[in-house]
Backbone as a printed PyTorch tensor [residue, N CA C, xyz], in Angstrom:
tensor([[[ 11.7130,  -4.7990, -12.6070],
         [ 12.6060,  -5.8100, -13.1580],
         [ 13.3290,  -5.2840, -14.4000]],

        [[ 12.5830,  -4.4990, -15.2110],
         [ 13.1760,  -3.9610, -16.4220],
         [ 14.2960,  -2.9730, -16.0980]],

        [[ 14.1370,  -2.2110, -15.0250],
         [ 15.1560,  -1.2400, -14.6350],
         [ 16.4320,  -1.9560, -14.1960]],

        [[ 16.2800,  -3.0350, -13.4330],
         [ 17.4400,  -3.7970, -12.9630],
         [ 18.1700,  -4.4300, -14.1470]],

        [[ 17.4110,  -4.9740, -15.0800],
         [ 18.0120,  -5.5940, -16.2570],
         [ 18.7620,  -4.5530, -17.0900]],

        [[ 18.1750,  -3.3790, -17.2560],
         [ 18.8290,  -2.3080, -18.0000],
         [ 20.1040,  -1.8460, -17.2910]],

        [[ 20.0380,  -1.7260, -15.9600],
         [ 21.2050,  -1.3070, -15.1840],
         [ 22.3330,  -2.3290, -15.2910]],

        [[ 22.0110,  -3.6130, -15.1680],
         [ 23.0310,  -4.6570, -15.2690],
         [ 23.6430,  -4.7140, -16.6690]],

        [[ 22.8210,  -4.4830, -17.6760],
         [ 23.3220,  -4.4710, -19.0440],
         [ 24.3060,  -3.3190, -19.2440]],

        [[ 23.9720,  -2.1400, -18.7360],
         [ 24.8710,  -0.9920, -18.8480],
         [ 26.1420,  -1.2150, -18.0360]],

        [[ 26.0010,  -1.7750, -16.8550],
         [ 27.1630,  -2.0490, -16.0100],
         [ 28.1110,  -3.0180, -16.7090]],

        [[ 27.5570,  -4.0540, -17.3020],
         [ 28.3590,  -5.0300, -18.0220],
         [ 29.0530,  -4.3790, -19.2200]],

        [[ 28.3480,  -3.5300, -19.9600],
         [ 28.9190,  -2.8540, -21.1190],
         [ 30.0950,  -1.9730, -20.7030]],

        [[ 29.9270,  -1.1800, -19.6590],
         [ 31.0060,  -0.2880, -19.2360],
         [ 32.1650,  -1.0690, -18.6120]],

        [[ 31.8860,  -2.1950, -17.9860],
         [ 32.9470,  -3.0530, -17.4740],
         [ 33.7910,  -3.6040, -18.6180]],

        [[ 33.1340,  -4.0630, -19.6780],
         [ 33.8740,  -4.5600, -20.8440],
         [ 34.6820,  -3.4430, -21.5060]],

        [[ 34.0950,  -2.2710, -21.6030],
         [ 34.8200,  -1.1440, -22.1740],
         [ 36.0450,  -0.8100, -21.3400]],

        [[ 35.8800,  -0.7560, -20.0300],
         [ 36.9760,  -0.4240, -19.1280],
         [ 38.0910,  -1.4570, -19.2080]],

        [[ 37.7470,  -2.7380, -19.1250],
         [ 38.7840,  -3.7750, -19.1580],
         [ 39.4740,  -3.8340, -20.5180]],

        [[ 38.7350,  -3.6250, -21.5810],
         [ 39.3450,  -3.6220, -22.9110],
         [ 40.3430,  -2.4970, -23.0820]],

        [[ 39.9830,  -1.3240, -22.5950],
         [ 40.9080,  -0.1960, -22.7170],
         [ 42.1020,  -0.3850, -21.7920]],

        [[ 41.8820,  -0.9210, -20.5960],
         [ 42.9980,  -1.1890, -19.6780],
         [ 43.9890,  -2.1550, -20.3210]],

        [[ 43.4790,  -3.2320, -20.9000],
         [ 44.3790,  -4.2090, -21.5180],
         [ 45.1230,  -3.6160, -22.7000]],

        [[ 44.4380,  -2.8340, -23.5110],
         [ 45.1150,  -2.2660, -24.6820],
         [ 46.1180,  -1.1890, -24.2970]],

        [[ 45.7890,  -0.3440, -23.2970],
         [ 46.7530,   0.6970, -22.9220],
         [ 47.9490,   0.1180, -22.1890]],

        [[ 47.7370,  -0.9460, -21.4240],
         [ 48.8920,  -1.5210, -20.7340],
         [ 49.8310,  -2.2030, -21.7220]],

        [[ 49.2870,  -2.8200, -22.7400],
         [ 50.1280,  -3.4800, -23.7490],
         [ 50.7610,  -2.4500, -24.6930]],

        [[ 49.9300,  -1.6160, -25.2900],
         [ 50.4390,  -0.6380, -26.2520],
         [ 51.1900,   0.4920, -25.5670]],

        [[ 50.7540,   0.8530, -24.3670],
         [ 51.3830,   1.9620, -23.6680],
         [ 52.8240,   1.6870, -23.3180]],

        [[ 53.1060,   0.5050, -22.8250],
         [ 54.4820,   0.1660, -22.4610],
         [ 55.3730,   0.0320, -23.6860]],

        [[ 54.8510,  -0.5560, -24.7310],
         [ 55.6860,  -0.8630, -25.8900],
         [ 55.8340,   0.2930, -26.8730]],

        [[ 54.7610,   1.0160, -27.1320],
         [ 54.7830,   1.9730, -28.2320],
         [ 54.6040,   3.4310, -27.8050]],

        [[ 53.7300,   3.6890, -26.8440],
         [ 53.4130,   5.0750, -26.5120],
         [ 54.2230,   5.6230, -25.3410]],

        [[ 54.8800,   4.7820, -24.5980],
         [ 55.6590,   5.2450, -23.4630],
         [ 54.8150,   5.6810, -22.2830]],

        [[ 53.6240,   5.1020, -22.1480],
         [ 52.7240,   5.4470, -21.0400],
         [ 52.8620,   4.3850, -19.9640]],

        [[ 53.0170,   4.8170, -18.7150],
         [ 53.0910,   3.8520, -17.6200],
         [ 51.6850,   3.3550, -17.2820]],

        [[ 51.5970,   2.3500, -16.4410],
         [ 50.3030,   1.7920, -16.0720],
         [ 49.4210,   2.8100, -15.3650]],

        [[ 50.0130,   3.6440, -14.4920],
         [ 49.2090,   4.6260, -13.7710],
         [ 48.5880,   5.6330, -14.7320]],

        [[ 49.3540,   6.1030, -15.6900],
         [ 48.8220,   7.0310, -16.6840],
         [ 47.7800,   6.3560, -17.5580]],

        [[ 47.9910,   5.0870, -17.8370],
         [ 47.0170,   4.3320, -18.6190],
         [ 45.6980,   4.1830, -17.9050]],

        [[ 45.7320,   3.9900, -16.5780],
         [ 44.4970,   3.8730, -15.8180],
         [ 43.7300,   5.1870, -15.8180]],

        [[ 44.4420,   6.3000, -15.6760],
         [ 43.7740,   7.6040, -15.6940],
         [ 43.1650,   7.8670, -17.0660]],

        [[ 43.8930,   7.5370, -18.1210],
         [ 43.3750,   7.6820, -19.4750],
         [ 42.1300,   6.8200, -19.6670]],

        [[ 42.1680,   5.5920, -19.1820],
         [ 41.0490,   4.6770, -19.3330],
         [ 39.8250,   5.1640, -18.5860]],

        [[ 39.9990,   5.6060, -17.3640],
         [ 38.8630,   6.1060, -16.5890],
         [ 38.2710,   7.3370, -17.2650]],

        [[ 39.1160,   8.1930, -17.7970],
         [ 38.6260,   9.3660, -18.5110],
         [ 37.8180,   9.0050, -19.7430]],

        [[ 38.2960,   8.0510, -20.5220],
         [ 37.5740,   7.6260, -21.7230],
         [ 36.2430,   6.9760, -21.3490]],

        [[ 36.2390,   6.1430, -20.3060],
         [ 35.0020,   5.4850, -19.8790],
         [ 33.9880,   6.5020, -19.3620]],

        [[ 34.4440,   7.4880, -18.6050],
         [ 33.5310,   8.5230, -18.1040],
         [ 32.9650,   9.3470, -19.2520]],

        [[ 33.8090,   9.6750, -20.2230],
         [ 33.3450,  10.4300, -21.3780],
         [ 32.3390,   9.6180, -22.1950]],

        [[ 32.5970,   8.3450, -22.3740],
         [ 31.6730,   7.4770, -23.1000],
         [ 30.3430,   7.3620, -22.3720]],

        [[ 30.3910,   7.1780, -21.0670],
         [ 29.1560,   7.0970, -20.2800],
         [ 28.3750,   8.3950, -20.3750]],

        [[ 29.0530,   9.5360, -20.3010],
         [ 28.3770,  10.8280, -20.4070],
         [ 27.6920,  10.9700, -21.7540]],

        [[ 28.3920,  10.6090, -22.8160],
         [ 27.8180,  10.7590, -24.1500],
         [ 26.6190,   9.8380, -24.3340]],

        [[ 26.7530,   8.5650, -23.9610],
         [ 25.6670,   7.6100, -24.1870],
         [ 24.4920,   7.7980, -23.2330]],

        [[ 24.7470,   8.1720, -22.0010],
         [ 23.6850,   8.2370, -21.0030],
         [ 23.0340,   9.6150, -20.8940]],

        [[ 23.7300,  10.6690, -21.2990],
         [ 23.1750,  12.0050, -21.1450],
         [ 23.0620,  12.7530, -22.4670]],

        [[ 24.1440,  12.8330, -23.2100],
         [ 24.1810,  13.6900, -24.3840],
         [ 23.3010,  13.1710, -25.5230]],

        [[ 23.4110,  11.9030, -25.8710],
         [ 22.5930,  11.3590, -26.9630],
         [ 21.0950,  11.4100, -26.6610]],

        [[ 20.6390,  11.0180, -25.4520],
         [ 19.2030,  11.1860, -25.1760],
         [ 18.7490,  12.6440, -25.2170]],

        [[ 19.5930,  13.5620, -24.7820],
         [ 19.2520,  14.9840, -24.8290],
         [ 19.1160,  15.4430, -26.2640]],

        [[ 20.0300,  15.0440, -27.1300],
         [ 19.9550,  15.4270, -28.5380],
         [ 18.7140,  14.8290, -29.1910]],

        [[ 18.3980,  13.5760, -28.8690],
         [ 17.1970,  12.9420, -29.4320],
         [ 15.9280,  13.6760, -29.0020]],

        [[ 15.8750,  14.0880, -27.7130],
         [ 14.7020,  14.8380, -27.2270],
         [ 14.5920,  16.1900, -27.9210]],

        [[ 15.7170,  16.8440, -28.1470],
         [ 15.6800,  18.1510, -28.8170],
         [ 15.2630,  18.0260, -30.2650]],

        [[ 15.6650,  16.9620, -30.9230],
         [ 15.2820,  16.7510, -32.3150],
         [ 13.7980,  16.4550, -32.4200]],

        [[ 13.2550,  15.6740, -31.4750],
         [ 11.8380,  15.3270, -31.4960],
         [ 10.9440,  16.5570, -31.3030]],

        [[ 11.3760,  17.4890, -30.4480],
         [ 10.5080,  18.6300, -30.1570],
         [ 10.7300,  19.8070, -31.0670]]])
């Protein structure tokens, strides 16, 4: 049960991150940065993947290395 709860919590967090970046890039991209929606989606997916990598792999690895 704890694993499912942790998975749903992470899924919800990354969903909020993804939608927040999509909304901000679509608004700011069209008006200020000159980025189309397609480029904004690629940028958003890249940022979300990088964030997931850092939080799910890199930070736990660094914590384990510091402990040992």
